[in-house]
Biopython code that builds the backbone (N, CA, C, O; Angstrom):
import numpy as np
from Bio.PDB.StructureBuilder import StructureBuilder

atoms = [
    (1, "MET", "N", (19.310, 72.405, 415.062)),
    (1, "MET", "CA", (19.867, 71.229, 414.886)),
    (1, "MET", "C", (21.109, 71.530, 414.764)),
    (1, "MET", "O", (21.624, 71.958, 413.731)),
    (2, "ILE", "N", (21.810, 71.275, 416.074)),
    (2, "ILE", "CA", (23.039, 71.694, 416.128)),
    (2, "ILE", "C", (24.637, 71.420, 415.806)),
    (2, "ILE", "O", (25.135, 70.425, 416.333)),
    (3, "PHE", "N", (25.407, 72.197, 415.023)),
    (3, "PHE", "CA", (26.350, 71.541, 414.341)),
    (3, "PHE", "C", (28.168, 71.830, 415.477)),
    (3, "PHE", "O", (29.018, 72.709, 415.333)),
    (4, "THR", "N", (28.137, 71.171, 416.050)),
    (4, "THR", "CA", (29.772, 70.910, 416.532)),
    (4, "THR", "C", (30.520, 70.514, 416.123)),
    (4, "THR", "O", (30.825, 69.327, 416.241)),
    (5, "PRO", "N", (31.497, 71.873, 415.071)),
    (5, "PRO", "CA", (32.746, 71.146, 414.135)),
    (5, "PRO", "C", (33.545, 70.375, 415.079)),
    (5, "PRO", "O", (33.098, 69.524, 415.848)),
    (6, "SER", "N", (34.471, 70.651, 414.991)),
    (6, "SER", "CA", (36.235, 69.933, 415.792)),
    (6, "SER", "C", (36.446, 70.583, 416.248)),
    (6, "SER", "O", (36.306, 70.669, 417.468)),
    (7, "SER", "N", (37.140, 71.829, 415.136)),
    (7, "SER", "CA", (38.085, 73.020, 415.809)),
    (7, "SER", "C", (36.745, 74.231, 415.980)),
    (7, "SER", "O", (35.636, 74.372, 415.465)),
    (8, "GLN", "N", (37.491, 74.899, 416.906)),
    (8, "GLN", "CA", (36.233, 76.442, 416.692)),
    (8, "GLN", "C", (36.958, 77.542, 416.777)),
    (8, "GLN", "O", (38.171, 77.344, 416.848)),
    (9, "PRO", "N", (36.590, 78.670, 416.793)),
    (9, "PRO", "CA", (35.259, 78.912, 415.929)),
    (9, "PRO", "C", (34.908, 78.154, 415.112)),
    (9, "PRO", "O", (35.588, 77.132, 415.206)),
    (10, "VAL", "N", (34.245, 78.097, 414.392)),
    (10, "VAL", "CA", (33.956, 77.839, 412.331)),
    (10, "VAL", "C", (34.535, 78.664, 411.693)),
    (10, "VAL", "O", (34.548, 79.880, 411.885)),
    (11, "GLU", "N", (35.042, 78.080, 410.909)),
    (11, "GLU", "CA", (35.674, 78.796, 409.846)),
    (11, "GLU", "C", (34.459, 78.905, 408.874)),
    (11, "GLU", "O", (33.407, 78.279, 408.748)),
    (12, "HIS", "N", (34.750, 79.431, 408.558)),
    (12, "HIS", "CA", (33.095, 79.503, 406.981)),
    (12, "HIS", "C", (34.064, 79.077, 405.415)),
    (12, "HIS", "O", (34.803, 79.883, 404.849)),
    (13, "GLY", "N", (33.861, 77.891, 405.032)),
    (13, "GLY", "CA", (33.983, 78.253, 403.609)),
    (13, "GLY", "C", (34.096, 76.509, 403.096)),
    (13, "GLY", "O", (33.755, 75.661, 403.920)),
    (14, "PRO", "N", (34.551, 76.099, 401.810)),
    (14, "PRO", "CA", (34.471, 74.960, 401.498)),
    (14, "PRO", "C", (35.039, 74.024, 402.043)),
    (14, "PRO", "O", (34.369, 73.004, 401.884)),
    (15, "ALA", "N", (36.251, 73.785, 402.805)),
    (15, "ALA", "CA", (37.173, 73.164, 404.027)),
    (15, "ALA", "C", (36.373, 72.633, 405.017)),
    (15, "ALA", "O", (36.845, 71.923, 405.905)),
    (16, "LEU", "N", (34.831, 73.005, 404.920)),
    (16, "LEU", "CA", (34.371, 72.909, 406.053)),
    (16, "LEU", "C", (32.776, 72.255, 405.501)),
    (16, "LEU", "O", (31.789, 72.506, 406.192)),
    (17, "CYS", "N", (32.654, 71.551, 404.429)),
    (17, "CYS", "CA", (31.838, 70.794, 403.536)),
    (17, "CYS", "C", (31.698, 70.056, 403.685)),
    (17, "CYS", "O", (30.521, 69.716, 403.798)),
    (18, "ASP", "N", (32.577, 69.238, 403.809)),
    (18, "ASP", "CA", (33.257, 67.571, 404.570)),
    (18, "ASP", "C", (32.376, 66.747, 405.320)),
    (18, "ASP", "O", (31.816, 65.673, 405.101)),
    (19, "ALA", "N", (32.422, 67.833, 406.598)),
    (19, "ALA", "CA", (32.148, 68.007, 407.606)),
    (19, "ALA", "C", (31.015, 67.972, 407.864)),
    (19, "ALA", "O", (30.359, 67.135, 408.484)),
    (20, "LEU", "N", (30.632, 69.281, 407.189)),
    (20, "LEU", "CA", (28.763, 69.239, 407.728)),
    (20, "LEU", "C", (28.160, 67.973, 406.671)),
    (20, "LEU", "O", (27.066, 67.420, 406.786)),
    (21, "LYS", "N", (29.029, 67.745, 405.802)),
    (21, "LYS", "CA", (28.287, 66.826, 405.245)),
    (21, "LYS", "C", (27.642, 65.228, 406.098)),
    (21, "LYS", "O", (26.660, 64.488, 406.156)),
    (22, "ASP", "N", (29.039, 65.429, 406.640)),
    (22, "ASP", "CA", (28.460, 63.740, 407.827)),
    (22, "ASP", "C", (28.060, 63.667, 408.295)),
    (22, "ASP", "O", (27.533, 62.596, 408.596)),
    (23, "PHE", "N", (27.802, 65.281, 409.137)),
    (23, "PHE", "CA", (27.067, 65.597, 410.634)),
    (23, "PHE", "C", (25.722, 65.440, 409.969)),
    (23, "PHE", "O", (24.838, 64.810, 410.550)),
    (24, "LEU", "N", (25.473, 66.097, 408.518)),
    (24, "LEU", "CA", (23.730, 65.893, 407.396)),
    (24, "LEU", "C", (23.436, 64.906, 407.671)),
    (24, "LEU", "O", (22.391, 64.824, 408.315)),
    (25, "ILE", "N", (24.189, 63.616, 407.337)),
    (25, "ILE", "CA", (23.884, 62.372, 406.808)),
    (25, "ILE", "C", (23.785, 61.758, 408.200)),
    (25, "ILE", "O", (23.079, 60.752, 408.139)),
    (26, "ALA", "N", (24.177, 61.965, 409.272)),
    (26, "ALA", "CA", (24.438, 60.734, 410.623)),
    (26, "ALA", "C", (22.627, 62.129, 411.225)),
    (26, "ALA", "O", (21.774, 61.830, 412.061)),
    (27, "ASN", "N", (22.671, 63.047, 410.660)),
    (27, "ASN", "CA", (20.865, 63.388, 411.754)),
    (27, "ASN", "C", (20.100, 63.469, 410.368)),
    (27, "ASN", "O", (19.458, 64.492, 410.603)),
    (28, "LYS", "N", (19.738, 63.118, 409.144)),
    (28, "LYS", "CA", (19.070, 62.941, 408.750)),
    (28, "LYS", "C", (17.787, 62.976, 408.542)),
    (28, "LYS", "O", (16.978, 63.572, 407.832)),
    (29, "SER", "N", (17.827, 61.918, 409.618)),
    (29, "SER", "CA", (15.842, 61.656, 409.887)),
    (29, "SER", "C", (15.520, 62.557, 410.385)),
    (29, "SER", "O", (14.296, 62.659, 410.464)),
    (30, "THR", "N", (16.422, 63.813, 411.052)),
    (30, "THR", "CA", (15.304, 65.000, 411.768)),
    (30, "THR", "C", (14.692, 65.524, 410.624)),
    (30, "THR", "O", (13.464, 65.551, 410.709)),
    (31, "PHE", "N", (15.125, 65.912, 409.668)),
    (31, "PHE", "CA", (15.187, 66.627, 408.651)),
    (31, "PHE", "C", (14.541, 66.018, 407.538)),
    (31, "PHE", "O", (13.659, 66.621, 406.926)),
    (32, "GLN", "N", (14.847, 65.066, 407.280)),
    (32, "GLN", "CA", (14.799, 64.114, 405.510)),
    (32, "GLN", "C", (13.041, 64.564, 405.289)),
    (32, "GLN", "O", (12.778, 65.504, 404.540)),
    (33, "ASP", "N", (12.329, 64.080, 405.744)),
    (33, "ASP", "CA", (10.995, 63.934, 405.397)),
    (33, "ASP", "C", (10.488, 65.766, 405.256)),
    (33, "ASP", "O", (9.274, 65.694, 405.067)),
    (34, "LYS", "N", (10.798, 66.950, 405.265)),
    (34, "LYS", "CA", (10.734, 67.760, 404.781)),
    (34, "LYS", "C", (11.179, 68.617, 403.526)),
    (34, "LYS", "O", (11.043, 69.762, 403.094)),
    (35, "LEU", "N", (11.785, 67.427, 403.186)),
    (35, "LEU", "CA", (12.605, 67.428, 401.753)),
    (35, "LEU", "C", (11.845, 67.017, 400.755)),
    (35, "LEU", "O", (11.388, 67.631, 399.790)),
    (36, "ILE", "N", (11.742, 65.740, 401.139)),
    (36, "ILE", "CA", (11.213, 65.383, 399.886)),
    (36, "ILE", "C", (9.038, 66.395, 399.721)),
    (36, "ILE", "O", (8.062, 66.731, 400.392)),
    (37, "PRO", "N", (9.679, 66.361, 398.117)),
    (37, "PRO", "CA", (8.107, 67.032, 397.839)),
    (37, "PRO", "C", (6.828, 66.106, 397.899)),
    (37, "PRO", "O", (6.630, 65.118, 398.607)),
    (38, "ASP", "N", (6.153, 66.603, 397.116)),
    (38, "ASP", "CA", (4.789, 66.031, 397.316)),
    (38, "ASP", "C", (4.616, 65.675, 396.008)),
    (38, "ASP", "O", (4.620, 66.335, 394.969)),
    (39, "LEU", "N", (4.411, 64.095, 396.326)),
    (39, "LEU", "CA", (4.820, 63.796, 394.466)),
    (39, "LEU", "C", (3.678, 62.845, 394.072)),
    (39, "LEU", "O", (3.790, 61.689, 393.665)),
    (40, "SER", "N", (2.465, 63.618, 394.290)),
    (40, "SER", "CA", (1.407, 63.898, 393.608)),
    (40, "SER", "C", (1.257, 64.019, 392.063)),
    (40, "SER", "O", (0.324, 63.607, 391.375)),
    (41, "TYR", "N", (2.111, 64.516, 391.766)),
    (41, "TYR", "CA", (1.931, 65.324, 390.556)),
    (41, "TYR", "C", (2.455, 63.864, 389.190)),
    (41, "TYR", "O", (2.179, 64.006, 387.999)),
    (42, "ILE", "N", (3.222, 62.570, 389.749)),
    (42, "ILE", "CA", (3.306, 61.574, 388.992)),
    (42, "ILE", "C", (2.174, 61.179, 389.932)),
    (42, "ILE", "O", (1.382, 61.558, 389.070)),
    (43, "ASP", "N", (1.405, 60.781, 390.873)),
    (43, "ASP", "CA", (0.006, 59.957, 391.298)),
    (43, "ASP", "C", (-0.056, 60.182, 392.107)),
    (43, "ASP", "O", (1.009, 60.599, 392.562)),
    (44, "ASP", "N", (-0.819, 60.171, 392.742)),
    (44, "ASP", "CA", (-1.439, 60.329, 394.130)),
    (44, "ASP", "C", (-0.921, 59.149, 395.183)),
    (44, "ASP", "O", (-0.730, 59.321, 396.387)),
    (45, "MET", "N", (-0.704, 57.678, 394.308)),
    (45, "MET", "CA", (-0.208, 56.737, 394.959)),
    (45, "MET", "C", (1.063, 56.441, 394.855)),
    (45, "MET", "O", (1.573, 55.332, 395.017)),
    (46, "ALA", "N", (1.919, 58.081, 394.407)),
    (46, "ALA", "CA", (3.719, 57.683, 394.727)),
    (46, "ALA", "C", (3.644, 57.952, 395.970)),
    (46, "ALA", "O", (2.778, 58.604, 396.554)),
    (47, "HIS", "N", (5.089, 57.154, 396.612)),
    (47, "HIS", "CA", (5.680, 57.837, 397.372)),
    (47, "HIS", "C", (7.536, 57.361, 397.556)),
    (47, "HIS", "O", (8.503, 56.670, 397.236)),
    (48, "ASN", "N", (7.048, 58.214, 398.190)),
    (48, "ASN", "CA", (9.340, 58.248, 398.498)),
    (48, "ASN", "C", (9.122, 56.871, 399.281)),
    (48, "ASN", "O", (8.146, 56.545, 399.958)),
    (49, "VAL", "N", (10.370, 56.099, 398.991)),
    (49, "VAL", "CA", (10.742, 54.764, 399.716)),
    (49, "VAL", "C", (12.242, 54.780, 400.670)),
    (49, "VAL", "O", (12.355, 53.936, 401.559)),
    (50, "ASN", "N", (12.739, 55.224, 400.562)),
    (50, "ASN", "CA", (14.087, 55.375, 401.515)),
    (50, "ASN", "C", (14.672, 57.005, 401.925)),
    (50, "ASN", "O", (15.747, 57.205, 402.489)),
    (51, "GLY", "N", (13.917, 57.846, 401.595)),
    (51, "GLY", "CA", (14.275, 58.590, 402.568)),
    (51, "GLY", "C", (15.362, 59.292, 401.306)),
    (51, "GLY", "O", (15.418, 58.943, 400.127)),
    (52, "ILE", "N", (15.986, 60.129, 401.837)),
    (52, "ILE", "CA", (17.123, 61.017, 400.949)),
    (52, "ILE", "C", (18.614, 60.428, 400.708)),
    (52, "ILE", "O", (19.142, 59.628, 401.480)),
    (53, "GLU", "N", (19.076, 60.813, 399.810)),
    (53, "GLU", "CA", (20.551, 60.543, 399.950)),
    (53, "GLU", "C", (21.122, 61.834, 400.074)),
    (53, "GLU", "O", (20.425, 62.781, 399.709)),
    (54, "ILE", "N", (22.302, 62.061, 400.538)),
    (54, "ILE", "CA", (23.047, 63.273, 400.472)),
    (54, "ILE", "C", (24.187, 63.138, 399.165)),
    (54, "ILE", "O", (25.082, 62.303, 399.300)),
    (55, "GLN", "N", (24.131, 64.110, 397.694)),
    (55, "GLN", "CA", (25.348, 64.438, 397.511)),
    (55, "GLN", "C", (26.363, 64.401, 397.910)),
    (55, "GLN", "O", (27.267, 63.585, 398.089)),
    (56, "SER", "N", (25.962, 66.297, 398.176)),
    (56, "SER", "CA", (27.205, 67.208, 398.307)),
    (56, "SER", "C", (26.588, 68.619, 399.301)),
    (56, "SER", "O", (25.516, 69.179, 399.070)),
    (57, "VAL", "N", (27.001, 68.783, 399.782)),
    (57, "VAL", "CA", (27.124, 70.279, 400.753)),
    (57, "VAL", "C", (28.560, 70.999, 399.791)),
    (57, "VAL", "O", (29.686, 70.755, 399.357)),
    (58, "ASN", "N", (27.584, 71.939, 399.876)),
    (58, "ASN", "CA", (28.602, 73.602, 398.915)),
    (58, "ASN", "C", (28.405, 74.945, 399.401)),
    (58, "ASN", "O", (27.462, 75.737, 399.392)),
    (59, "HIS", "N", (29.398, 74.950, 399.758)),
    (59, "HIS", "CA", (29.664, 76.780, 400.309)),
    (59, "HIS", "C", (29.480, 77.362, 399.366)),
    (59, "HIS", "O", (30.181, 77.203, 398.367)),
    (60, "LEU", "N", (28.367, 78.297, 399.431)),
    (60, "LEU", "CA", (27.861, 79.189, 398.345)),
    (60, "LEU", "C", (28.086, 80.935, 398.697)),
    (60, "LEU", "O", (27.693, 81.770, 397.882)),
    (61, "ALA", "N", (28.815, 81.376, 400.108)),
    (61, "ALA", "CA", (28.571, 82.989, 400.752)),
    (61, "ALA", "C", (29.045, 82.714, 402.511)),
    (61, "ALA", "O", (28.535, 82.003, 403.377)),
    (62, "GLU", "N", (29.978, 83.432, 402.524)),
    (62, "GLU", "CA", (29.663, 83.644, 403.947)),
    (62, "GLU", "C", (29.493, 82.375, 405.222)),
    (62, "GLU", "O", (30.344, 81.537, 405.519)),
    (63, "ASN", "N", (28.169, 82.548, 405.810)),
    (63, "ASN", "CA", (27.879, 81.356, 406.708)),
    (63, "ASN", "C", (26.689, 81.266, 405.218)),
    (63, "ASN", "O", (25.686, 81.966, 405.075)),
    (64, "ARG", "N", (26.992, 80.629, 404.650)),
    (64, "ARG", "CA", (25.122, 79.730, 403.301)),
    (64, "ARG", "C", (25.957, 78.690, 402.756)),
    (64, "ARG", "O", (27.175, 78.710, 402.585)),
    (65, "TYR", "N", (25.059, 77.706, 402.490)),
    (65, "TYR", "CA", (25.505, 76.514, 402.030)),
    (65, "TYR", "C", (24.484, 75.588, 401.195)),
    (65, "TYR", "O", (23.546, 76.297, 401.559)),
    (66, "GLN", "N", (24.085, 74.977, 400.688)),
    (66, "GLN", "CA", (23.584, 74.217, 399.823)),
    (66, "GLN", "C", (23.653, 72.532, 399.951)),
    (66, "GLN", "O", (24.753, 71.983, 400.001)),
    (67, "ILE", "N", (22.696, 71.938, 399.989)),
    (67, "ILE", "CA", (22.534, 70.573, 400.001)),
    (67, "ILE", "C", (22.036, 69.777, 398.441)),
    (67, "ILE", "O", (20.897, 69.428, 398.131)),
    (68, "GLU", "N", (23.349, 69.640, 397.605)),
    (68, "GLU", "CA", (22.050, 68.743, 396.686)),
    (68, "GLU", "C", (22.130, 67.325, 397.132)),
    (68, "GLU", "O", (23.148, 66.807, 397.590)),
    (69, "TYR", "N", (21.041, 66.767, 396.974)),
    (69, "TYR", "CA", (20.487, 65.285, 397.266)),
    (69, "TYR", "C", (19.727, 64.705, 396.637)),
    (69, "TYR", "O", (19.367, 65.397, 395.685)),
    (70, "SER", "N", (18.973, 63.153, 396.673)),
    (70, "SER", "CA", (18.463, 62.490, 395.853)),
    (70, "SER", "C", (16.935, 62.080, 396.614)),
    (70, "SER", "O", (16.821, 62.630, 397.709)),
    (71, "TYR", "N", (15.976, 61.375, 396.290)),
    (71, "TYR", "CA", (15.173, 60.557, 396.995)),
    (71, "TYR", "C", (14.422, 59.573, 395.819)),
    (71, "TYR", "O", (13.962, 59.809, 394.702)),
    (72, "ASP", "N", (14.523, 58.529, 396.532)),
    (72, "ASP", "CA", (14.028, 57.583, 395.076)),
    (72, "ASP", "C", (12.168, 57.117, 395.783)),
    (72, "ASP", "O", (11.810, 56.660, 396.869)),
    (73, "TRP", "N", (11.541, 57.446, 394.767)),
    (73, "TRP", "CA", (10.078, 57.123, 394.797)),
    (73, "TRP", "C", (9.686, 56.462, 393.729)),
    (73, "TRP", "O", (9.978, 56.691, 392.555)),
    (74, "GLU", "N", (8.494, 54.988, 394.509)),
    (74, "GLU", "CA", (8.019, 54.186, 393.177)),
    (74, "GLU", "C", (6.178, 54.795, 393.314)),
    (74, "GLU", "O", (5.699, 55.664, 394.043)),
    (75, "LEU", "N", (5.564, 53.950, 392.335)),
    (75, "LEU", "CA", (3.939, 53.488, 392.157)),
    (75, "LEU", "C", (3.953, 52.664, 391.285)),
    (75, "LEU", "O", (4.283, 52.420, 390.125)),
    (76, "PHE", "N", (3.129, 51.998, 392.893)),
    (76, "PHE", "CA", (2.581, 50.128, 392.312)),
    (76, "PHE", "C", (1.093, 50.631, 392.155)),
    (76, "PHE", "O", (0.693, 51.490, 392.941)),
    (77, "LEU", "N", (0.255, 50.138, 391.179)),
    (77, "LEU", "CA", (-1.379, 49.660, 391.040)),
    (77, "LEU", "C", (-1.184, 48.527, 390.692)),
    (77, "LEU", "O", (-0.492, 48.063, 389.785)),
    (78, "GLY", "N", (-1.862, 48.041, 391.493)),
    (78, "GLY", "CA", (-1.698, 45.930, 390.939)),
    (78, "GLY", "C", (-2.668, 45.603, 389.638)),
    (78, "GLY", "O", (-2.713, 44.784, 388.720)),
    (79, "CYS", "N", (-3.603, 47.032, 390.240)),
    (79, "CYS", "CA", (-5.570, 46.178, 389.506)),
    (79, "CYS", "C", (-4.973, 46.937, 387.856)),
    (79, "CYS", "O", (-5.342, 46.452, 386.786)),
    (80, "SER", "N", (-4.112, 48.053, 387.922)),
    (80, "SER", "CA", (-3.975, 48.730, 386.773)),
    (80, "SER", "C", (-2.009, 47.816, 385.866)),
    (80, "SER", "O", (-1.342, 48.314, 384.959)),
    (81, "ASP", "N", (-1.837, 46.997, 386.333)),
    (81, "ASP", "CA", (-0.686, 46.701, 386.015)),
    (81, "ASP", "C", (0.412, 47.548, 385.955)),
    (81, "ASP", "O", (1.255, 47.516, 385.058)),
    (82, "ILE", "N", (0.409, 48.556, 387.219)),
    (82, "ILE", "CA", (0.930, 49.848, 387.287)),
    (82, "ILE", "C", (2.343, 49.210, 387.932)),
    (82, "ILE", "O", (2.172, 48.105, 388.447)),
    (83, "ASN", "N", (3.725, 49.741, 387.985)),
    (83, "ASN", "CA", (5.010, 49.032, 388.500)),
    (83, "ASN", "C", (6.387, 50.234, 387.909)),
    (83, "ASN", "O", (7.093, 50.032, 386.921)),
    (84, "GLN", "N", (6.475, 51.544, 388.906)),
    (84, "GLN", "CA", (7.083, 52.557, 388.300)),
    (84, "GLN", "C", (8.056, 52.697, 389.012)),
    (84, "GLN", "O", (8.017, 51.695, 389.725)),
    (85, "SER", "N", (9.206, 53.474, 389.399)),
    (85, "SER", "CA", (9.767, 54.076, 390.156)),
    (85, "SER", "C", (10.853, 54.817, 389.437)),
    (85, "SER", "O", (11.266, 54.450, 388.337)),
    (86, "GLY", "N", (11.373, 56.010, 390.162)),
    (86, "GLY", "CA", (12.274, 57.065, 389.738)),
    (86, "GLY", "C", (12.532, 57.680, 391.014)),
    (86, "GLY", "O", (11.979, 57.665, 392.114)),
    (87, "THR", "N", (14.002, 58.467, 390.294)),
    (87, "THR", "CA", (14.931, 59.333, 391.266)),
    (87, "THR", "C", (14.723, 60.788, 391.121)),
    (87, "THR", "O", (15.065, 61.325, 390.068)),
    (88, "GLY", "N", (14.287, 61.359, 391.910)),
    (88, "GLY", "CA", (14.312, 63.059, 392.036)),
    (88, "GLY", "C", (16.039, 63.598, 392.007)),
    (88, "GLY", "O", (16.857, 62.996, 392.703)),
    (89, "HIS", "N", (16.269, 64.241, 391.530)),
    (89, "HIS", "CA", (17.339, 65.577, 392.404)),
    (89, "HIS", "C", (16.587, 66.789, 393.157)),
    (89, "HIS", "O", (15.479, 67.149, 392.759)),
    (90, "ASP", "N", (17.255, 67.444, 394.318)),
    (90, "ASP", "CA", (16.572, 68.426, 394.074)),
    (90, "ASP", "C", (18.356, 69.244, 395.188)),
    (90, "ASP", "O", (19.425, 68.739, 395.530)),
    (91, "HIS", "N", (17.633, 70.869, 395.376)),
    (91, "HIS", "CA", (18.892, 71.084, 396.497)),
    (91, "HIS", "C", (18.264, 72.129, 397.389)),
    (91, "HIS", "O", (17.176, 72.671, 397.193)),
    (92, "ILE", "N", (19.140, 72.352, 398.450)),
    (92, "ILE", "CA", (18.114, 73.514, 399.193)),
    (92, "ILE", "C", (19.218, 74.114, 400.409)),
    (92, "ILE", "O", (20.005, 73.425, 401.058)),
    (93, "ARG", "N", (19.020, 75.592, 400.501)),
    (93, "ARG", "CA", (20.051, 76.275, 401.049)),
    (93, "ARG", "C", (19.550, 76.245, 402.668)),
    (93, "ARG", "O", (18.439, 75.863, 403.033)),
    (94, "PHE", "N", (20.682, 76.762, 403.594)),
    (94, "PHE", "CA", (21.330, 76.420, 404.886)),
    (94, "PHE", "C", (21.732, 77.698, 405.068)),
    (94, "PHE", "O", (21.974, 78.428, 404.108)),
    (95, "THR", "N", (21.874, 78.208, 406.690)),
    (95, "THR", "CA", (22.902, 79.310, 406.776)),
    (95, "THR", "C", (23.333, 78.290, 408.200)),
    (95, "THR", "O", (22.589, 77.421, 408.656)),
    (96, "LEU", "N", (24.708, 78.644, 408.747)),
    (96, "LEU", "CA", (25.120, 78.177, 409.640)),
    (96, "LEU", "C", (25.570, 79.427, 410.609)),
    (96, "LEU", "O", (26.179, 80.404, 410.175)),
    (97, "ASP", "N", (25.280, 79.299, 411.636)),
    (97, "ASP", "CA", (25.255, 80.373, 412.936)),
    (97, "ASP", "C", (26.138, 80.447, 413.835)),
    (97, "ASP", "O", (26.401, 79.342, 414.309)),
    (98, "PRO", "N", (26.909, 81.589, 414.421)),
    (98, "PRO", "CA", (27.388, 81.701, 414.985)),
    (98, "PRO", "C", (27.363, 80.376, 416.081)),
    (98, "PRO", "O", (28.220, 79.503, 416.216)),
    (99, "GLU", "N", (26.585, 80.481, 416.519)),
    (99, "GLU", "CA", (27.066, 79.061, 417.960)),
    (99, "GLU", "C", (26.156, 77.687, 416.855)),
    (99, "GLU", "O", (25.163, 77.019, 417.145)),
    (100, "GLY", "N", (26.744, 77.682, 415.964)),
    (100, "GLY", "CA", (26.609, 76.262, 414.715)),
    (100, "GLY", "C", (24.507, 75.707, 414.973)),
    (100, "GLY", "O", (24.155, 74.555, 415.222)),
    (101, "GLN", "N", (23.801, 76.585, 414.852)),
    (101, "GLN", "CA", (22.365, 76.037, 414.446)),
    (101, "GLN", "C", (22.810, 75.974, 412.998)),
    (101, "GLN", "O", (23.772, 76.511, 412.450)),
    (102, "ILE", "N", (21.733, 75.071, 412.454)),
    (102, "ILE", "CA", (21.643, 75.011, 411.071)),
    (102, "ILE", "C", (20.163, 75.435, 410.776)),
    (102, "ILE", "O", (19.157, 74.802, 411.096)),
    (103, "ASN", "N", (20.221, 76.543, 410.152)),
    (103, "ASN", "CA", (18.805, 77.189, 409.505)),
    (103, "ASN", "C", (18.598, 76.810, 408.320)),
    (103, "ASN", "O", (19.358, 77.393, 407.548)),
    (104, "MET", "N", (17.513, 75.677, 407.528)),
    (104, "MET", "CA", (17.256, 75.359, 406.862)),
    (104, "MET", "C", (16.222, 76.038, 406.277)),
    (104, "MET", "O", (15.188, 76.150, 406.935)),
    (105, "GLU", "N", (16.304, 76.729, 404.693)),
    (105, "GLU", "CA", (15.528, 77.168, 404.000)),
    (105, "GLU", "C", (14.137, 76.467, 403.059)),
    (105, "GLU", "O", (14.084, 76.626, 401.839)),
    (106, "TYR", "N", (13.099, 75.716, 403.801)),
    (106, "TYR", "CA", (12.649, 75.035, 403.189)),
    (106, "TYR", "C", (11.499, 76.260, 402.562)),
    (106, "TYR", "O", (10.998, 77.235, 403.122)),
    (107, "LEU", "N", (11.339, 75.679, 401.058)),
    (107, "LEU", "CA", (10.783, 76.281, 400.366)),
    (107, "LEU", "C", (8.933, 74.910, 400.035)),
    (107, "LEU", "O", (8.135, 75.198, 399.142)),
    (108, "PHE", "N", (8.786, 74.039, 400.660)),
    (108, "PHE", "CA", (7.850, 73.625, 400.550)),
    (108, "PHE", "C", (6.268, 73.565, 400.572)),
    (108, "PHE", "O", (5.885, 73.525, 399.402)),
    (109, "PRO", "N", (5.371, 73.547, 401.316)),
    (109, "PRO", "CA", (4.148, 73.973, 401.843)),
    (109, "PRO", "C", (3.833, 73.340, 402.300)),
    (109, "PRO", "O", (3.435, 72.435, 401.566)),
    (110, "ASP", "N", (3.651, 73.068, 403.742)),
    (110, "ASP", "CA", (3.223, 72.105, 404.577)),
    (110, "ASP", "C", (2.035, 71.295, 404.590)),
    (110, "ASP", "O", (1.660, 70.223, 405.063)),
    (111, "GLU", "N", (1.507, 72.418, 403.744)),
    (111, "GLU", "CA", (0.214, 71.110, 403.321)),
    (111, "GLU", "C", (-0.480, 72.246, 401.696)),
    (111, "GLU", "O", (-0.461, 73.443, 401.411)),
    (112, "LEU", "N", (-1.024, 70.924, 401.018)),
    (112, "LEU", "CA", (-1.820, 71.964, 399.615)),
    (112, "LEU", "C", (-3.049, 72.119, 400.149)),
    (112, "LEU", "O", (-3.614, 71.401, 400.975)),
    (113, "ASP", "N", (-3.507, 73.325, 399.505)),
    (113, "ASP", "CA", (-4.775, 73.998, 400.273)),
    (113, "ASP", "C", (-5.427, 73.938, 398.922)),
    (113, "ASP", "O", (-4.617, 74.154, 398.021)),
    (114, "THR", "N", (-6.848, 73.671, 398.454)),
    (114, "THR", "CA", (-7.167, 74.559, 397.000)),
    (114, "THR", "C", (-7.845, 75.812, 396.681)),
    (114, "THR", "O", (-8.364, 76.152, 395.618)),
    (115, "SER", "N", (-7.698, 76.774, 398.376)),
    (115, "SER", "CA", (-7.995, 78.557, 399.015)),
    (115, "SER", "C", (-6.690, 78.727, 397.922)),
    (115, "SER", "O", (-6.853, 79.612, 397.082)),
    (116, "ASP", "N", (-5.605, 78.076, 397.870)),
    (116, "ASP", "CA", (-4.790, 78.829, 397.035)),
    (116, "ASP", "C", (-4.682, 79.039, 395.775)),
    (116, "ASP", "O", (-4.129, 80.063, 395.374)),
    (117, "GLU", "N", (-5.275, 77.952, 394.776)),
    (117, "GLU", "CA", (-5.663, 78.761, 393.632)),
    (117, "GLU", "C", (-6.883, 79.241, 393.377)),
    (117, "GLU", "O", (-7.588, 78.841, 392.451)),
    (118, "LEU", "N", (-7.165, 80.037, 394.109)),
    (118, "LEU", "CA", (-7.985, 81.117, 393.638)),
    (118, "LEU", "C", (-6.929, 82.508, 393.235)),
    (118, "LEU", "O", (-7.420, 83.553, 392.808)),
]
sb = StructureBuilder()
sb.init_structure("model")
sb.init_model(0)
sb.init_chain("A")
sb.init_seg("    ")
for serial, (resi, resn, name, xyz) in enumerate(atoms, 1):
    if name == "N":
        sb.init_residue(resn, " ", resi, " ")
    sb.init_atom(name, np.array(xyz, "f"), 0.0, 1.0, " ", f" {name:<3s}", serial, name[0])
structure = sb.get_structure()
């Protein structure tokens, strides 16, 4: 994902956070699925409702930033009369390189495997 700010060259810092947030909100469909964790700790039937909502983008240092976001989940088990929902909150760090490439530091495994438990 390439961020193209209105001013060139990019000057890193808190002043860039609002523009980054707007860009990430407009393009969240390209990365939001990777930010929603495995919800099986709630129940195997728990699922995300509507993607993520980006709360803020914060400057950490130099070209490093952090996204604060939330995601809604729900669980409906009609036979058991269970209807629950909730909101999770999380964050992810990313770097912005000189060409505008955003590189997120994903921490979730792509797929759970029981061999990791050995």
